[in-house]
CHARMM internal coordinates of N, CA and C (Angstrom, degrees):
IC EDIT
DIST 1 N 1 CA 1.4441
DIST 1 CA 1 C 1.5222
ANGL 1 N 1 CA 1 C 108.34
DIST 1 C 2 N 1.3145
ANGL 1 CA 1 C 2 N 116.63
DIHE 1 N 1 CA 1 C 2 N 146.18
DIST 2 N 2 CA 1.4531
ANGL 1 C 2 N 2 CA 120.55
DIHE 1 CA 1 C 2 N 2 CA 176.81
DIST 2 CA 2 C 1.5185
ANGL 2 N 2 CA 2 C 109.44
DIHE 1 C 2 N 2 CA 2 C -109.76
DIST 2 C 3 N 1.3163
ANGL 2 CA 2 C 3 N 115.90
DIHE 2 N 2 CA 2 C 3 N 141.81
DIST 3 N 3 CA 1.4549
ANGL 2 C 3 N 3 CA 122.64
DIHE 2 CA 2 C 3 N 3 CA 176.44
DIST 3 CA 3 C 1.5197
ANGL 3 N 3 CA 3 C 107.62
DIHE 2 C 3 N 3 CA 3 C -125.43
DIST 3 C 4 N 1.3206
ANGL 3 CA 3 C 4 N 115.80
DIHE 3 N 3 CA 3 C 4 N 146.48
DIST 4 N 4 CA 1.4581
ANGL 3 C 4 N 4 CA 121.70
DIHE 3 CA 3 C 4 N 4 CA 177.65
DIST 4 CA 4 C 1.5217
ANGL 4 N 4 CA 4 C 107.93
DIHE 3 C 4 N 4 CA 4 C -90.00
DIST 4 C 5 N 1.3323
ANGL 4 CA 4 C 5 N 116.15
DIHE 4 N 4 CA 4 C 5 N 111.25
DIST 5 N 5 CA 1.4589
ANGL 4 C 5 N 5 CA 121.05
DIHE 4 CA 4 C 5 N 5 CA -175.21
DIST 5 CA 5 C 1.5233
ANGL 5 N 5 CA 5 C 109.14
DIHE 4 C 5 N 5 CA 5 C -136.02
DIST 5 C 6 N 1.3232
ANGL 5 CA 5 C 6 N 114.84
DIHE 5 N 5 CA 5 C 6 N 129.52
DIST 6 N 6 CA 1.4706
ANGL 5 C 6 N 6 CA 121.16
DIHE 5 CA 5 C 6 N 6 CA 178.69
DIST 6 CA 6 C 1.5225
ANGL 6 N 6 CA 6 C 112.42
DIHE 5 C 6 N 6 CA 6 C 50.36
DIST 6 C 7 N 1.3241
ANGL 6 CA 6 C 7 N 116.39
DIHE 6 N 6 CA 6 C 7 N 43.45
DIST 7 N 7 CA 1.4530
ANGL 6 C 7 N 7 CA 120.83
DIHE 6 CA 6 C 7 N 7 CA 174.00
DIST 7 CA 7 C 1.5109
ANGL 7 N 7 CA 7 C 115.99
DIHE 6 C 7 N 7 CA 7 C 81.26
DIST 7 C 8 N 1.3331
ANGL 7 CA 7 C 8 N 117.82
DIHE 7 N 7 CA 7 C 8 N 9.84
DIST 8 N 8 CA 1.4636
ANGL 7 C 8 N 8 CA 119.60
DIHE 7 CA 7 C 8 N 8 CA 178.51
DIST 8 CA 8 C 1.5256
ANGL 8 N 8 CA 8 C 109.90
DIHE 7 C 8 N 8 CA 8 C -148.71
DIST 8 C 9 N 1.3184
ANGL 8 CA 8 C 9 N 115.50
DIHE 8 N 8 CA 8 C 9 N 158.76
DIST 9 N 9 CA 1.4564
ANGL 8 C 9 N 9 CA 120.75
DIHE 8 CA 8 C 9 N 9 CA 177.10
DIST 9 CA 9 C 1.5185
ANGL 9 N 9 CA 9 C 109.66
DIHE 8 C 9 N 9 CA 9 C -86.87
DIST 9 C 10 N 1.3366
ANGL 9 CA 9 C 10 N 114.99
DIHE 9 N 9 CA 9 C 10 N 135.09
DIST 10 N 10 CA 1.4544
ANGL 9 C 10 N 10 CA 121.97
DIHE 9 CA 9 C 10 N 10 CA -176.39
DIST 10 CA 10 C 1.5288
ANGL 10 N 10 CA 10 C 108.43
DIHE 9 C 10 N 10 CA 10 C -126.86
DIST 10 C 11 N 1.3411
ANGL 10 CA 10 C 11 N 117.08
DIHE 10 N 10 CA 10 C 11 N 136.12
DIST 11 N 11 CA 1.4582
ANGL 10 C 11 N 11 CA 120.54
DIHE 10 CA 10 C 11 N 11 CA 174.18
DIST 11 CA 11 C 1.5219
ANGL 11 N 11 CA 11 C 108.69
DIHE 10 C 11 N 11 CA 11 C -68.38
DIST 11 C 12 N 1.3215
ANGL 11 CA 11 C 12 N 116.51
DIHE 11 N 11 CA 11 C 12 N 135.70
DIST 12 N 12 CA 1.4608
ANGL 11 C 12 N 12 CA 120.66
DIHE 11 CA 11 C 12 N 12 CA -178.72
DIST 12 CA 12 C 1.5245
ANGL 12 N 12 CA 12 C 110.00
DIHE 11 C 12 N 12 CA 12 C -132.04
DIST 12 C 13 N 1.3181
ANGL 12 CA 12 C 13 N 115.31
DIHE 12 N 12 CA 12 C 13 N 166.93
DIST 13 N 13 CA 1.4548
ANGL 12 C 13 N 13 CA 121.60
DIHE 12 CA 12 C 13 N 13 CA 172.92
DIST 13 CA 13 C 1.5253
ANGL 13 N 13 CA 13 C 107.81
DIHE 12 C 13 N 13 CA 13 C -135.56
DIST 13 C 14 N 1.3099
ANGL 13 CA 13 C 14 N 117.10
DIHE 13 N 13 CA 13 C 14 N -177.59
DIST 14 N 14 CA 1.4639
ANGL 13 C 14 N 14 CA 120.79
DIHE 13 CA 13 C 14 N 14 CA -176.44
DIST 14 CA 14 C 1.5239
ANGL 14 N 14 CA 14 C 112.45
DIHE 13 C 14 N 14 CA 14 C -59.03
DIST 14 C 15 N 1.3210
ANGL 14 CA 14 C 15 N 118.12
DIHE 14 N 14 CA 14 C 15 N -34.55
DIST 15 N 15 CA 1.4612
ANGL 14 C 15 N 15 CA 120.82
DIHE 14 CA 14 C 15 N 15 CA -179.07
DIST 15 CA 15 C 1.5294
ANGL 15 N 15 CA 15 C 112.10
DIHE 14 C 15 N 15 CA 15 C -67.08
DIST 15 C 16 N 1.3123
ANGL 15 CA 15 C 16 N 116.54
DIHE 15 N 15 CA 15 C 16 N -12.86
DIST 16 N 16 CA 1.4576
ANGL 15 C 16 N 16 CA 120.87
DIHE 15 CA 15 C 16 N 16 CA -179.44
DIST 16 CA 16 C 1.5233
ANGL 16 N 16 CA 16 C 112.14
DIHE 15 C 16 N 16 CA 16 C -67.24
DIST 16 C 17 N 1.3409
ANGL 16 CA 16 C 17 N 118.28
DIHE 16 N 16 CA 16 C 17 N -18.06
DIST 17 N 17 CA 1.4625
ANGL 16 C 17 N 17 CA 121.02
DIHE 16 CA 16 C 17 N 17 CA 179.35
DIST 17 CA 17 C 1.5231
ANGL 17 N 17 CA 17 C 111.83
DIHE 16 C 17 N 17 CA 17 C -59.63
DIST 17 C 18 N 1.3206
ANGL 17 CA 17 C 18 N 118.13
DIHE 17 N 17 CA 17 C 18 N -26.65
DIST 18 N 18 CA 1.4628
ANGL 17 C 18 N 18 CA 121.09
DIHE 17 CA 17 C 18 N 18 CA 176.68
DIST 18 CA 18 C 1.5305
ANGL 18 N 18 CA 18 C 110.76
DIHE 17 C 18 N 18 CA 18 C -61.10
DIST 18 C 19 N 1.3162
ANGL 18 CA 18 C 19 N 115.78
DIHE 18 N 18 CA 18 C 19 N -29.66
DIST 19 N 19 CA 1.4659
ANGL 18 C 19 N 19 CA 120.94
DIHE 18 CA 18 C 19 N 19 CA 178.20
DIST 19 CA 19 C 1.5204
ANGL 19 N 19 CA 19 C 110.44
DIHE 18 C 19 N 19 CA 19 C -58.97
DIST 19 C 20 N 1.3359
ANGL 19 CA 19 C 20 N 117.24
DIHE 19 N 19 CA 19 C 20 N -42.53
DIST 20 N 20 CA 1.4607
ANGL 19 C 20 N 20 CA 120.81
DIHE 19 CA 19 C 20 N 20 CA -178.68
DIST 20 CA 20 C 1.5206
ANGL 20 N 20 CA 20 C 111.71
DIHE 19 C 20 N 20 CA 20 C -62.95
DIST 20 C 21 N 1.3222
ANGL 20 CA 20 C 21 N 116.96
DIHE 20 N 20 CA 20 C 21 N -38.38
DIST 21 N 21 CA 1.4662
ANGL 20 C 21 N 21 CA 119.92
DIHE 20 CA 20 C 21 N 21 CA 179.44
DIST 21 CA 21 C 1.5193
ANGL 21 N 21 CA 21 C 110.85
DIHE 20 C 21 N 21 CA 21 C -63.06
DIST 21 C 22 N 1.3174
ANGL 21 CA 21 C 22 N 116.11
DIHE 21 N 21 CA 21 C 22 N -39.92
DIST 22 N 22 CA 1.4611
ANGL 21 C 22 N 22 CA 120.21
DIHE 21 CA 21 C 22 N 22 CA 178.61
DIST 22 CA 22 C 1.5218
ANGL 22 N 22 CA 22 C 111.19
DIHE 21 C 22 N 22 CA 22 C -72.19
DIST 22 C 23 N 1.3062
ANGL 22 CA 22 C 23 N 115.77
DIHE 22 N 22 CA 22 C 23 N -35.30
DIST 23 N 23 CA 1.4599
ANGL 22 C 23 N 23 CA 120.81
DIHE 22 CA 22 C 23 N 23 CA -176.57
DIST 23 CA 23 C 1.5237
ANGL 23 N 23 CA 23 C 111.55
DIHE 22 C 23 N 23 CA 23 C -67.75
DIST 23 C 24 N 1.3133
ANGL 23 CA 23 C 24 N 117.05
DIHE 23 N 23 CA 23 C 24 N -42.90
DIST 24 N 24 CA 1.4617
ANGL 23 C 24 N 24 CA 120.91
DIHE 23 CA 23 C 24 N 24 CA -179.56
DIST 24 CA 24 C 1.5214
ANGL 24 N 24 CA 24 C 111.90
DIHE 23 C 24 N 24 CA 24 C 103.74
DIST 24 C 25 N 1.3276
ANGL 24 CA 24 C 25 N 114.15
DIHE 24 N 24 CA 24 C 25 N 166.05
DIST 25 N 25 CA 1.4618
ANGL 24 C 25 N 25 CA 121.87
DIHE 24 CA 24 C 25 N 25 CA -173.33
DIST 25 CA 25 C 1.5264
ANGL 25 N 25 CA 25 C 113.40
DIHE 24 C 25 N 25 CA 25 C -61.78
DIST 25 C 26 N 1.3104
ANGL 25 CA 25 C 26 N 117.20
DIHE 25 N 25 CA 25 C 26 N -55.50
DIST 26 N 26 CA 1.4693
ANGL 25 C 26 N 26 CA 121.51
DIHE 25 CA 25 C 26 N 26 CA -174.04
DIST 26 CA 26 C 1.5291
ANGL 26 N 26 CA 26 C 111.84
DIHE 25 C 26 N 26 CA 26 C -58.37
DIST 26 C 27 N 1.3024
ANGL 26 CA 26 C 27 N 116.76
DIHE 26 N 26 CA 26 C 27 N -47.75
DIST 27 N 27 CA 1.4605
ANGL 26 C 27 N 27 CA 121.30
DIHE 26 CA 26 C 27 N 27 CA -179.00
DIST 27 CA 27 C 1.5280
ANGL 27 N 27 CA 27 C 111.18
DIHE 26 C 27 N 27 CA 27 C -67.48
DIST 27 C 28 N 1.3364
ANGL 27 CA 27 C 28 N 116.94
DIHE 27 N 27 CA 27 C 28 N -35.22
DIST 28 N 28 CA 1.4620
ANGL 27 C 28 N 28 CA 120.51
DIHE 27 CA 27 C 28 N 28 CA 178.31
DIST 28 CA 28 C 1.5207
ANGL 28 N 28 CA 28 C 110.62
DIHE 27 C 28 N 28 CA 28 C -66.15
DIST 28 C 29 N 1.3354
ANGL 28 CA 28 C 29 N 116.76
DIHE 28 N 28 CA 28 C 29 N -41.94
DIST 29 N 29 CA 1.4650
ANGL 28 C 29 N 29 CA 119.86
DIHE 28 CA 28 C 29 N 29 CA 176.90
DIST 29 CA 29 C 1.5287
ANGL 29 N 29 CA 29 C 109.48
DIHE 28 C 29 N 29 CA 29 C -57.62
DIST 29 C 30 N 1.3051
ANGL 29 CA 29 C 30 N 116.65
DIHE 29 N 29 CA 29 C 30 N -46.95
DIST 30 N 30 CA 1.4636
ANGL 29 C 30 N 30 CA 120.40
DIHE 29 CA 29 C 30 N 30 CA -178.93
DIST 30 CA 30 C 1.5274
ANGL 30 N 30 CA 30 C 111.38
DIHE 29 C 30 N 30 CA 30 C -60.83
DIST 30 C 31 N 1.3140
ANGL 30 CA 30 C 31 N 117.44
DIHE 30 N 30 CA 30 C 31 N -45.11
DIST 31 N 31 CA 1.4646
ANGL 30 C 31 N 31 CA 120.38
DIHE 30 CA 30 C 31 N 31 CA -179.99
DIST 31 CA 31 C 1.5270
ANGL 31 N 31 CA 31 C 111.45
DIHE 30 C 31 N 31 CA 31 C -62.21
DIST 31 C 32 N 1.3211
ANGL 31 CA 31 C 32 N 116.48
DIHE 31 N 31 CA 31 C 32 N -40.87
DIST 32 N 32 CA 1.4603
ANGL 31 C 32 N 32 CA 119.88
DIHE 31 CA 31 C 32 N 32 CA 179.58
DIST 32 CA 32 C 1.5284
ANGL 32 N 32 CA 32 C 111.23
DIHE 31 C 32 N 32 CA 32 C -65.93
DIST 32 C 33 N 1.3067
ANGL 32 CA 32 C 33 N 116.76
DIHE 32 N 32 CA 32 C 33 N -41.16
DIST 33 N 33 CA 1.4704
ANGL 32 C 33 N 33 CA 120.07
DIHE 32 CA 32 C 33 N 33 CA 177.51
DIST 33 CA 33 C 1.5216
ANGL 33 N 33 CA 33 C 110.38
DIHE 32 C 33 N 33 CA 33 C -62.95
DIST 33 C 34 N 1.3331
ANGL 33 CA 33 C 34 N 116.90
DIHE 33 N 33 CA 33 C 34 N -40.44
DIST 34 N 34 CA 1.4733
ANGL 33 C 34 N 34 CA 120.95
DIHE 33 CA 33 C 34 N 34 CA -179.51
DIST 34 CA 34 C 1.5254
ANGL 34 N 34 CA 34 C 113.15
DIHE 33 C 34 N 34 CA 34 C -64.52
DIST 34 C 35 N 1.3270
ANGL 34 CA 34 C 35 N 117.41
DIHE 34 N 34 CA 34 C 35 N -17.95
DIST 35 N 35 CA 1.4625
ANGL 34 C 35 N 35 CA 119.06
DIHE 34 CA 34 C 35 N 35 CA 176.40
DIST 35 CA 35 C 1.5226
ANGL 35 N 35 CA 35 C 111.25
DIHE 34 C 35 N 35 CA 35 C -63.27
DIST 35 C 36 N 1.3402
ANGL 35 CA 35 C 36 N 116.53
DIHE 35 N 35 CA 35 C 36 N -23.94
DIST 36 N 36 CA 1.4627
ANGL 35 C 36 N 36 CA 120.06
DIHE 35 CA 35 C 36 N 36 CA -179.13
DIST 36 CA 36 C 1.5242
ANGL 36 N 36 CA 36 C 113.66
DIHE 35 C 36 N 36 CA 36 C -119.42
DIST 36 C 37 N 1.3256
ANGL 36 CA 36 C 37 N 117.28
DIHE 36 N 36 CA 36 C 37 N -35.53
DIST 37 N 37 CA 1.4703
ANGL 36 C 37 N 37 CA 121.49
DIHE 36 CA 36 C 37 N 37 CA -174.49
DIST 37 CA 37 C 1.5247
ANGL 37 N 37 CA 37 C 110.93
DIHE 36 C 37 N 37 CA 37 C -123.66
DIST 37 C 38 N 1.3227
ANGL 37 CA 37 C 38 N 115.96
DIHE 37 N 37 CA 37 C 38 N 133.28
DIST 38 N 38 CA 1.4630
ANGL 37 C 38 N 38 CA 120.25
DIHE 37 CA 37 C 38 N 38 CA 172.16
DIST 38 CA 38 C 1.5277
ANGL 38 N 38 CA 38 C 108.19
DIHE 37 C 38 N 38 CA 38 C -80.94
DIST 38 C 39 N 1.3115
ANGL 38 CA 38 C 39 N 116.59
DIHE 38 N 38 CA 38 C 39 N 170.12
DIST 39 N 39 CA 1.4634
ANGL 38 C 39 N 39 CA 120.59
DIHE 38 CA 38 C 39 N 39 CA 176.86
DIST 39 CA 39 C 1.5286
ANGL 39 N 39 CA 39 C 109.25
DIHE 38 C 39 N 39 CA 39 C -61.08
DIST 39 C 40 N 1.3166
ANGL 39 CA 39 C 40 N 116.57
DIHE 39 N 39 CA 39 C 40 N -42.08
DIST 40 N 40 CA 1.4682
ANGL 39 C 40 N 40 CA 120.68
DIHE 39 CA 39 C 40 N 40 CA 178.80
DIST 40 CA 40 C 1.5249
ANGL 40 N 40 CA 40 C 111.39
DIHE 39 C 40 N 40 CA 40 C -61.39
DIST 40 C 41 N 1.3360
ANGL 40 CA 40 C 41 N 116.84
DIHE 40 N 40 CA 40 C 41 N -41.00
DIST 41 N 41 CA 1.4688
ANGL 40 C 41 N 41 CA 120.80
DIHE 40 CA 40 C 41 N 41 CA 177.16
DIST 41 CA 41 C 1.5344
ANGL 41 N 41 CA 41 C 110.33
DIHE 40 C 41 N 41 CA 41 C -59.68
DIST 41 C 42 N 1.3198
ANGL 41 CA 41 C 42 N 115.36
DIHE 41 N 41 CA 41 C 42 N -43.71
DIST 42 N 42 CA 1.4635
ANGL 41 C 42 N 42 CA 119.06
DIHE 41 CA 41 C 42 N 42 CA -179.05
DIST 42 CA 42 C 1.5222
ANGL 42 N 42 CA 42 C 111.63
DIHE 41 C 42 N 42 CA 42 C -63.72
DIST 42 C 43 N 1.3156
ANGL 42 CA 42 C 43 N 117.06
DIHE 42 N 42 CA 42 C 43 N -46.02
DIST 43 N 43 CA 1.4601
ANGL 42 C 43 N 43 CA 120.04
DIHE 42 CA 42 C 43 N 43 CA 179.05
DIST 43 CA 43 C 1.5252
ANGL 43 N 43 CA 43 C 110.89
DIHE 42 C 43 N 43 CA 43 C -59.93
DIST 43 C 44 N 1.3235
ANGL 43 CA 43 C 44 N 116.44
DIHE 43 N 43 CA 43 C 44 N -43.21
DIST 44 N 44 CA 1.4660
ANGL 43 C 44 N 44 CA 120.32
DIHE 43 CA 43 C 44 N 44 CA 179.93
DIST 44 CA 44 C 1.5284
ANGL 44 N 44 CA 44 C 110.98
DIHE 43 C 44 N 44 CA 44 C -62.08
DIST 44 C 45 N 1.3187
ANGL 44 CA 44 C 45 N 116.72
DIHE 44 N 44 CA 44 C 45 N -44.83
DIST 45 N 45 CA 1.4704
ANGL 44 C 45 N 45 CA 119.65
DIHE 44 CA 44 C 45 N 45 CA 179.59
DIST 45 CA 45 C 1.5263
ANGL 45 N 45 CA 45 C 111.74
DIHE 44 C 45 N 45 CA 45 C -64.99
DIST 45 C 46 N 1.3139
ANGL 45 CA 45 C 46 N 116.76
DIHE 45 N 45 CA 45 C 46 N -38.90
DIST 46 N 46 CA 1.4595
ANGL 45 C 46 N 46 CA 119.62
DIHE 45 CA 45 C 46 N 46 CA 179.73
DIST 46 CA 46 C 1.5337
ANGL 46 N 46 CA 46 C 111.61
DIHE 45 C 46 N 46 CA 46 C -68.08
DIST 46 C 47 N 1.3314
ANGL 46 CA 46 C 47 N 116.15
DIHE 46 N 46 CA 46 C 47 N -37.40
DIST 47 N 47 CA 1.4684
ANGL 46 C 47 N 47 CA 119.66
DIHE 46 CA 46 C 47 N 47 CA 177.79
DIST 47 CA 47 C 1.5220
ANGL 47 N 47 CA 47 C 111.61
DIHE 46 C 47 N 47 CA 47 C -67.28
DIST 47 C 48 N 1.3292
ANGL 47 CA 47 C 48 N 116.21
DIHE 47 N 47 CA 47 C 48 N -33.20
DIST 48 N 48 CA 1.4618
ANGL 47 C 48 N 48 CA 120.63
DIHE 47 CA 47 C 48 N 48 CA -173.09
DIST 48 CA 48 C 1.5303
ANGL 48 N 48 CA 48 C 113.08
DIHE 47 C 48 N 48 CA 48 C -108.36
DIST 48 C 49 N 1.3256
ANGL 48 CA 48 C 49 N 117.26
DIHE 48 N 48 CA 48 C 49 N 21.97
DIST 49 N 49 CA 1.4640
ANGL 48 C 49 N 49 CA 119.27
DIHE 48 CA 48 C 49 N 49 CA -173.58
DIST 49 CA 49 C 1.5237
ANGL 49 N 49 CA 49 C 112.82
DIHE 48 C 49 N 49 CA 49 C -62.15
DIST 49 C 50 N 1.3156
ANGL 49 CA 49 C 50 N 118.58
DIHE 49 N 49 CA 49 C 50 N -29.06
DIST 50 N 50 CA 1.4610
ANGL 49 C 50 N 50 CA 120.30
DIHE 49 CA 49 C 50 N 50 CA 177.49
DIST 50 CA 50 C 1.5285
ANGL 50 N 50 CA 50 C 111.60
DIHE 49 C 50 N 50 CA 50 C -77.41
DIST 50 C 51 N 1.3206
ANGL 50 CA 50 C 51 N 116.84
DIHE 50 N 50 CA 50 C 51 N -34.58
DIST 51 N 51 CA 1.4659
ANGL 50 C 51 N 51 CA 121.28
DIHE 50 CA 50 C 51 N 51 CA -178.68
DIST 51 CA 51 C 1.5265
ANGL 51 N 51 CA 51 C 112.10
DIHE 50 C 51 N 51 CA 51 C -80.88
DIST 51 C 52 N 1.3174
ANGL 51 CA 51 C 52 N 117.21
DIHE 51 N 51 CA 51 C 52 N -31.47
DIST 52 N 52 CA 1.4650
ANGL 51 C 52 N 52 CA 122.04
DIHE 51 CA 51 C 52 N 52 CA -177.96
DIST 52 CA 52 C 1.5265
ANGL 52 N 52 CA 52 C 109.33
DIHE 51 C 52 N 52 CA 52 C -122.66
DIST 52 C 53 N 1.3182
ANGL 52 CA 52 C 53 N 114.66
DIHE 52 N 52 CA 52 C 53 N 64.81
DIST 53 N 53 CA 1.4602
ANGL 52 C 53 N 53 CA 120.60
DIHE 52 CA 52 C 53 N 53 CA -172.63
DIST 53 CA 53 C 1.5209
ANGL 53 N 53 CA 53 C 112.91
DIHE 52 C 53 N 53 CA 53 C -62.93
DIST 53 C 54 N 1.3203
ANGL 53 CA 53 C 54 N 118.25
DIHE 53 N 53 CA 53 C 54 N -39.53
DIST 54 N 54 CA 1.4697
ANGL 53 C 54 N 54 CA 119.19
DIHE 53 CA 53 C 54 N 54 CA -178.29
DIST 54 CA 54 C 1.5239
ANGL 54 N 54 CA 54 C 110.88
DIHE 53 C 54 N 54 CA 54 C -69.10
DIST 54 C 55 N 1.3376
ANGL 54 CA 54 C 55 N 117.58
DIHE 54 N 54 CA 54 C 55 N -40.30
DIST 55 N 55 CA 1.4685
ANGL 54 C 55 N 55 CA 120.55
DIHE 54 CA 54 C 55 N 55 CA 177.26
DIST 55 CA 55 C 1.5219
ANGL 55 N 55 CA 55 C 110.56
DIHE 54 C 55 N 55 CA 55 C -64.61
DIST 55 C 56 N 1.3311
ANGL 55 CA 55 C 56 N 116.20
DIHE 55 N 55 CA 55 C 56 N -40.36
DIST 56 N 56 CA 1.4585
ANGL 55 C 56 N 56 CA 120.00
DIHE 55 CA 55 C 56 N 56 CA 179.29
DIST 56 CA 56 C 1.5293
ANGL 56 N 56 CA 56 C 110.38
DIHE 55 C 56 N 56 CA 56 C -65.57
DIST 56 C 57 N 1.3220
ANGL 56 CA 56 C 57 N 116.89
DIHE 56 N 56 CA 56 C 57 N -41.70
DIST 57 N 57 CA 1.4677
ANGL 56 C 57 N 57 CA 120.51
DIHE 56 CA 56 C 57 N 57 CA 178.82
DIST 57 CA 57 C 1.5189
ANGL 57 N 57 CA 57 C 111.32
DIHE 56 C 57 N 57 CA 57 C -60.83
DIST 57 C 58 N 1.3342
ANGL 57 CA 57 C 58 N 116.50
DIHE 57 N 57 CA 57 C 58 N -40.51
DIST 58 N 58 CA 1.4696
ANGL 57 C 58 N 58 CA 120.89
DIHE 57 CA 57 C 58 N 58 CA 177.60
DIST 58 CA 58 C 1.5262
ANGL 58 N 58 CA 58 C 110.53
DIHE 57 C 58 N 58 CA 58 C -64.04
DIST 58 C 59 N 1.3231
ANGL 58 CA 58 C 59 N 116.08
DIHE 58 N 58 CA 58 C 59 N -44.91
DIST 59 N 59 CA 1.4660
ANGL 58 C 59 N 59 CA 121.71
DIHE 58 CA 58 C 59 N 59 CA 177.63
DIST 59 CA 59 C 1.5341
ANGL 59 N 59 CA 59 C 110.68
DIHE 58 C 59 N 59 CA 59 C -60.02
DIST 59 C 60 N 1.3269
ANGL 59 CA 59 C 60 N 116.82
DIHE 59 N 59 CA 59 C 60 N -46.87
DIST 60 N 60 CA 1.4567
ANGL 59 C 60 N 60 CA 121.53
DIHE 59 CA 59 C 60 N 60 CA -178.32
DIST 60 CA 60 C 1.5312
ANGL 60 N 60 CA 60 C 110.71
DIHE 59 C 60 N 60 CA 60 C -61.69
DIST 60 C 61 N 1.3239
ANGL 60 CA 60 C 61 N 116.67
DIHE 60 N 60 CA 60 C 61 N -44.94
DIST 61 N 61 CA 1.4656
ANGL 60 C 61 N 61 CA 121.14
DIHE 60 CA 60 C 61 N 61 CA 179.14
DIST 61 CA 61 C 1.5269
ANGL 61 N 61 CA 61 C 110.37
DIHE 60 C 61 N 61 CA 61 C -62.13
DIST 61 C 62 N 1.3272
ANGL 61 CA 61 C 62 N 116.99
DIHE 61 N 61 CA 61 C 62 N -40.53
DIST 62 N 62 CA 1.4688
ANGL 61 C 62 N 62 CA 121.06
DIHE 61 CA 61 C 62 N 62 CA 178.30
DIST 62 CA 62 C 1.5311
ANGL 62 N 62 CA 62 C 110.13
DIHE 61 C 62 N 62 CA 62 C -62.15
DIST 62 C 63 N 1.3194
ANGL 62 CA 62 C 63 N 117.24
DIHE 62 N 62 CA 62 C 63 N -43.70
DIST 63 N 63 CA 1.4679
ANGL 62 C 63 N 63 CA 121.01
DIHE 62 CA 62 C 63 N 63 CA 179.27
DIST 63 CA 63 C 1.5259
ANGL 63 N 63 CA 63 C 110.91
DIHE 62 C 63 N 63 CA 63 C -62.56
DIST 63 C 64 N 1.3158
ANGL 63 CA 63 C 64 N 117.07
DIHE 63 N 63 CA 63 C 64 N -40.23
DIST 64 N 64 CA 1.4626
ANGL 63 C 64 N 64 CA 120.33
DIHE 63 CA 63 C 64 N 64 CA 178.09
DIST 64 CA 64 C 1.5295
ANGL 64 N 64 CA 64 C 110.69
DIHE 63 C 64 N 64 CA 64 C -64.41
DIST 64 C 65 N 1.3314
ANGL 64 CA 64 C 65 N 117.70
DIHE 64 N 64 CA 64 C 65 N -38.51
DIST 65 N 65 CA 1.4637
ANGL 64 C 65 N 65 CA 121.04
DIHE 64 CA 64 C 65 N 65 CA 176.38
DIST 65 CA 65 C 1.5301
ANGL 65 N 65 CA 65 C 110.72
DIHE 64 C 65 N 65 CA 65 C -65.53
DIST 65 C 66 N 1.3268
ANGL 65 CA 65 C 66 N 116.70
DIHE 65 N 65 CA 65 C 66 N -38.91
DIST 66 N 66 CA 1.4669
ANGL 65 C 66 N 66 CA 120.53
DIHE 65 CA 65 C 66 N 66 CA 177.27
DIST 66 CA 66 C 1.5180
ANGL 66 N 66 CA 66 C 110.68
DIHE 65 C 66 N 66 CA 66 C -62.43
DIST 66 C 67 N 1.3177
ANGL 66 CA 66 C 67 N 117.61
DIHE 66 N 66 CA 66 C 67 N -40.19
DIST 67 N 67 CA 1.4553
ANGL 66 C 67 N 67 CA 121.41
DIHE 66 CA 66 C 67 N 67 CA 178.17
DIST 67 CA 67 C 1.5238
ANGL 67 N 67 CA 67 C 110.90
DIHE 66 C 67 N 67 CA 67 C -63.46
DIST 67 C 68 N 1.3193
ANGL 67 CA 67 C 68 N 115.82
DIHE 67 N 67 CA 67 C 68 N -43.18
DIST 68 N 68 CA 1.4653
ANGL 67 C 68 N 68 CA 120.76
DIHE 67 CA 67 C 68 N 68 CA 178.44
DIST 68 CA 68 C 1.5333
ANGL 68 N 68 CA 68 C 110.50
DIHE 67 C 68 N 68 CA 68 C -62.35
DIST 68 C 69 N 1.3255
ANGL 68 CA 68 C 69 N 115.93
DIHE 68 N 68 CA 68 C 69 N -46.00
DIST 69 N 69 CA 1.4656
ANGL 68 C 69 N 69 CA 120.06
DIHE 68 CA 68 C 69 N 69 CA -179.74
DIST 69 CA 69 C 1.5244
ANGL 69 N 69 CA 69 C 110.77
DIHE 68 C 69 N 69 CA 69 C -64.86
DIST 69 C 70 N 1.3306
ANGL 69 CA 69 C 70 N 116.90
DIHE 69 N 69 CA 69 C 70 N -39.11
DIST 70 N 70 CA 1.4669
ANGL 69 C 70 N 70 CA 121.07
DIHE 69 CA 69 C 70 N 70 CA 179.83
DIST 70 CA 70 C 1.5300
ANGL 70 N 70 CA 70 C 110.94
DIHE 69 C 70 N 70 CA 70 C -63.00
DIST 70 C 71 N 1.3270
ANGL 70 CA 70 C 71 N 116.29
DIHE 70 N 70 CA 70 C 71 N -38.49
DIST 71 N 71 CA 1.4674
ANGL 70 C 71 N 71 CA 119.29
DIHE 70 CA 70 C 71 N 71 CA 177.81
DIST 71 CA 71 C 1.5267
ANGL 71 N 71 CA 71 C 110.33
DIHE 70 C 71 N 71 CA 71 C -60.64
DIST 71 C 72 N 1.3411
ANGL 71 CA 71 C 72 N 116.33
DIHE 71 N 71 CA 71 C 72 N -41.01
DIST 72 N 72 CA 1.4710
ANGL 71 C 72 N 72 CA 120.42
DIHE 71 CA 71 C 72 N 72 CA 179.37
DIST 72 CA 72 C 1.5289
ANGL 72 N 72 CA 72 C 111.42
DIHE 71 C 72 N 72 CA 72 C -68.98
DIST 72 C 73 N 1.3329
ANGL 72 CA 72 C 73 N 116.44
DIHE 72 N 72 CA 72 C 73 N -41.80
DIST 73 N 73 CA 1.4743
ANGL 72 C 73 N 73 CA 120.53
DIHE 72 CA 72 C 73 N 73 CA -176.35
DIST 73 CA 73 C 1.5185
ANGL 73 N 73 CA 73 C 112.74
DIHE 72 C 73 N 73 CA 73 C -70.88
DIST 73 C 74 N 1.3135
ANGL 73 CA 73 C 74 N 117.38
DIHE 73 N 73 CA 73 C 74 N -27.30
DIST 74 N 74 CA 1.4759
ANGL 73 C 74 N 74 CA 119.96
DIHE 73 CA 73 C 74 N 74 CA -174.64
DIST 74 CA 74 C 1.5207
ANGL 74 N 74 CA 74 C 113.00
DIHE 73 C 74 N 74 CA 74 C -101.96
DIST 74 C 75 N 1.3177
ANGL 74 CA 74 C 75 N 118.14
DIHE 74 N 74 CA 74 C 75 N 8.34
DIST 75 N 75 CA 1.4746
ANGL 74 C 75 N 75 CA 120.92
DIHE 74 CA 74 C 75 N 75 CA 178.32
DIST 75 CA 75 C 1.5115
ANGL 75 N 75 CA 75 C 110.45
DIHE 74 C 75 N 75 CA 75 C -60.31
END
COOR INIT
IC SEED 1 N 1 CA 1 C
IC BUILD
């Protein structure tokens, strides 16, 4: 499996989950979001949330799922 970490994709395995526990909640959320959205993508969606409501809703739901997953990974 590949994960987007520190601006690049890295090969990972199941033991890599320990990394998230050390990293912490906030940083894990960010890494999970970056798997799908770049910082530029996020800014664009936030600027256009009224014009592109369905895209923004999808982005928001994805971020909420990342937060939920991060809570589980960093327990």
